[in-house]
N, C-alpha and C positions, 0 to 999 in steps of 0.2 A: 490622360486626365486622371485615371484611377491612381497611377503612381504619384501624381502631384498631390492628390487628396491624401494619400497615405503619408507622403512626406510632410505635408502641412500638419496633419494630425500628430505625427511624431514630434515635430517642433513644438506644438502646443503642449503636448504631454511633458516634453523635456523642460519647457519653461515653468510649467506648473510644479514639476518635481523640484526644480531649483528654488522656486519661490518658497516651497515648504522647508527648504534647507537654509533659508536666509539667516535664521538665528544661529546656525552652526558656523557659517562662513563669516557673517558680519553681525555679531551679537549686539553691537552698539547701535545698529540701525543705519549706519553709513559704511559702505565698503571702502576701507582705507587701503590703497594700493601703493606699494613702494617700488620704485624703479631706479635703475642706475643712471644717474645724470652723466652726460658726456658719452653715452653709448647710443649712437643713433640707431643701432639695430633694435633697440628697445623702444626708445621714444626721444623726442626733442621738444624743447619749449620754444615757442615762437617769441622772439625778443620784443616784438611789437605789441602783440595781444596778450602774451603770457599763456596762451593755450598750449596744452601738451598734446602733441600729435605722434602717431606711430603705432606699431603693433601692440605694445603693452597698453597704450592708452585705449586703443580700440577694444581690446579684449576686456579691460577693466570696465569700460562703460557698458559693453554688452553683457558682461556677467552681472553688473549692478542692475541693469534693466530687467534681466531675467529673475533676479532675486527680489526685485521690487524695492530697491533702496537707492539713495543717492550715492555718488561716488566722489571720493577725494583722491587725487593722484599726486603722490609726493616724491620728489627727487632726493636721492641720497648719493654721497660722493664715491662710494666703493662697494664691492660685493658684501664685505663683512658688515657694513653699516645697514645694508638692506636686510640681511639675516638678523642682525641685532634688533632692528625695528620690529620685525615680526616676533622674535623670541621674547621681547620685552612688552609686547602688547601695544606698541605704538602704531602698528599696521596689521591688517588682517591677512593680506597676501603680499608676497614680494616676488618680483621678477629677477631671477638670478640664474647663472649657469651652475649646473651641478659639478661638484668636484668632491672626491672622497674626503678631503680634509675639512669640508664644510658640513659634514654630517654631525648631528649632535642635538641642537636645540630646535630644529625645524624638520618638517616632513617635506620631501621633494615630490612634486607631481611627476607624471610621465613627461617626456620631452615633447614640446610643442613646436620648436623651431631649432634649426641648425645654423650656426654662424661660422663661416669659413675664416680660418686663421692663416696668415702668411707672414712674410718678412719684408721690411724695408732695408735696403742696402745702398751704399754709395754707388754711383754710376760705374765706376771703374773696378768694383769689387769682383773677385774671382768667383763669387757665389752666383749661380744661375738657376738653382733649384732648391726647394726645401730639403731635398735629400742631401745637399752639400753642407748643411748647417753643423752637423755633429763631427767636427774635426778638431784635433788637438791644437790648442793655442787660440782658437776662436772664442770671442767673448760675445755672448748673445744677450741683448737687453730685453727686458720685459717689465711691465708695471708690477710692483709688489702685490702679491696675492691675486693677480689676474689669472684667468683660466689657462691661458697659454703658458704663462710663467710657471704655474703649478705643474702643468703637463710636462714642460721641458725639464723641470726639476726632477721628475720621476723617470724620464726617458733618456736624457742626454748622457752619454758615456764618456765623451772626450772634451766637448766644448764646456765653457764655464758660463753660468748664469750671472748677469749683472742686473740688479733690480733698480728701477727708476721710481720716482715718486708719483708717476701718473700724469705729469704735466708735459706738454710738448717741449717746453723750455728745458727741462731736465734731460729729456731724450736728445734734443739738439746739442746741448752742451756736451753730453757724453760722446756723441759722434765727433764733434769738433775737437775734443780733447784726445781722441783716439782710444777712449775707454771701452767702446763697443764696436763690433764689426757688423752687426745686424740688429734689428729691433723687431720683435714679434708682437702682433696685435691682430684684431679682426680686420678683414679686408676693407670694410667700409671706412673705418677710422684711418687706416693707412692711405686709402685712396684720396681722402681729404687732405691729409698731411703732405703727401707727395706734391700736391699742387703748389704748396708754399715752400717747397724745398728743391730748388733747381740743383741738379747734380746728384740726385737720388732716384731710385727706381724700386718698383715692387717685383718680387719674384713671381713668376707666372703661375705657379701651382700653390697648393695649400698643404699645410702640415697636419691639420685635423679640422673637423667640424665640431664646434663646441655646442653641446646640448643645452638649450635654454629651457628652464622649468619655472613653475610657480610654487612657491613655498608657503606653507601654513605652519602654525605653531605645533611643536612636537606633541604627539598624542591626540591631535584633533583629527581622528580618522574619518569622521562623518564629513567634515569640511574638505578633507583631502579627496574623498570619493566624489563629492560634488564638483570639485575643480577638475578632477580627471574625467568625469562624465561630460563636463562642459567642453573640455579640450577635444574629446572624441567627437562631439557634435559640431563644433565650429570647423574641425578638419573635414568631416563628412559633408557638411553643407557647402563648403567652398569659401566660407567667410574668412578663414585664416589665410588662405592663399590670396584672396582679394585684398586683405589688409596689407599683406606684405608687398604686393604689387603697387598699391596706392602709396605706400611709404616712400617709394623711390630709392630705397636702400639697396645697395649691391651686396652680393655675397651672403644672402640669407635664403633659406628654403624651409618649407614646412617639413617637420619630421614625419616620416611615414608611420602609419598605425603599427603598433607593436614594436616601435623602436626601443622602448624600454623606459624604465624609471631610473633616472640618473645615470644613464649609460654614457661613458666617455669615449671608449675606444671600440 
């Protein structure tokens, strides 16, 4: 009982501290959260009700509750547009994966979630492991500016990157035309795509775990501290893990404490 009282008191103090920081995180009186549309690891919009559900939505609403402000959750088409929304003052926080090339106009929080990345290949492909990808003559598809595409651009020595526009149609067209031998993305996205693509399979292992972070405007260090404190608390309380389990998304895990700020490899 004593431990429960201490834990409850800690949560109350955390909420009070965050509420005092509300003007730093959401100076306009509403917490405007930007997330990546089409990335189920972050959130999805119910086509019937329009409600946004998922880890990013749960975290935004809980942060807004603790700050004592209403929450607006807004979808954006790609990672750069999420970063742009925050840097231009159109959003207060943004959910986006860290990548060295994205540093500049925003501050990255510590990593709160890891998203597994793998490859989709034709059923008859000679590729059977993520370790087989970097071979001379292979053409590896990836969405332009996506985390795995940026990672492969830094690490591949022999294979060639072929960028797609982010739509399943473009990826399927490139496979059909023989322009790519494999396509890299997060495991959740590919698990959904492979159900619509007979004759294709996923590789059983992962090439990396992409760190998911929350960004705030460059120089807003008080807001960044508030967000980092919040991530520490929802990890410690178990809320973060519960949200991930409730989302039903495969291939995601809470980042361990101390994983780091913007750590990729």
